N, C-alpha and C positions, 0 to 999 in steps of 0.2 A: 595346664600344659606349660605356661611359662616356668613354673617350678621344675618340672622335668626337663625343660630345655636348659635351664640353669645348670642342673647336675650333669647333663650331657657336655655342656661346654666346660665345666670343671674337670671332666673326666679327660677331655680332649687336650686340656691344657696340663695335664699330669697332676692335678691337685687331688683327685680321687682315683682310687684303684677299681677295677673291675671286680665284682663279688657281691655277695649279699649282706645287706645291713638290716639288722632287726630293730626297727624303729621302735616298737613297743617296749622292748626290754633291754636296749643296748646302752651302755654307757661309753661307747666308742665316741672320741671327740668329733669324728666327722659327722656322725648323726646329729649332734648337738648344732652343728652349723648348716644343716639342711634347711631349705627354704620352709617358711612357716607354714604354707598351705599343705605341704606334705607332712609335717609333724602334727598339724591338725587333723588331718585324715586318718592319722595313726595306722597306717598299713601295717600288715604283719612283716613283710620284708619290702626293701626297696632294693632291686636287682639292677646292677649296671653291667651290661655285657660288654665283651672286649671289643665291640665294634660302636659303642656309644650309645645304644639303645637303654631306656630306663623302663623298668617295670614296677609298677605298685602293686604288690600282691596282697589283696585285703584279706583273704582267708585262704588257708591251705587245706588239705585233707579232701573230703568228699565234695565240699562246695568250694572248690578252688577257682576264684575269679579275681578280676583287677583290671588295670589299663596298662598298656605299653605304649610309650612314646619313642618315635624314630626320627633322628634328625633327616634333614633334606638329603644329605649326601650318604645315608646309611647304606652299607653293603650287607645284604642278608648273608648269614653264615652258610658256608658251603655243603653243609650236611643235609641229606634228603628228609623231607617232611616237615622241614621249618615253615611255618606260617606265621604272619605278623599278628593275627588275632582273629576274633570271629566277626567283629563289625567295626568297620572304621566310623568313629563318632565325628571327628573333624580331621582335616588333613594332618596325617602324621601321629594321630591318636587313637589307638585300637582298643576296644573292649575285648576281654577274652573270659570264657567261663567254661569249665568242663562239660556243663550240661547243655551247652548252647545248641550243638547240632542235634542232639537227641531230644529236644523240646521245642517244637516250633512256636510255642508261646513266648519263648524268650525273645525271638526277633521281633515279634509284635510289639512286646513291652518296650524294647529298646527303641524301636521306631517311633512309638507313642511319646516316649520321653524326649527324643530328639525333635518331634514336631512342636512339643510345647515350648522348646527353647527358642525356636523361630520367631 
């Protein structure tokens, strides 16, 4: 979460632009300067939205999942249907998965992982 927080702060200071950054295959100089934990996770995309939210999109397509970080002062986008994610892991960090709502086992699995962490 600290790595996502760092990217959000860099965006707020104007050091990064909103958009999609392809971490696995991008030679963009900004990606090289991303925090090491994000580089090590090797997400498919890092998405920085125009409100300072940061998402690590681990996989696209049919198994679209990842985590999204939202700063304390985050203002949700004004369009209808926006949700922060499927499951808040810790304050400000949400897990999302395209199959989460359609499969009740996802919630049990994520809850079990969170219990292990305590």
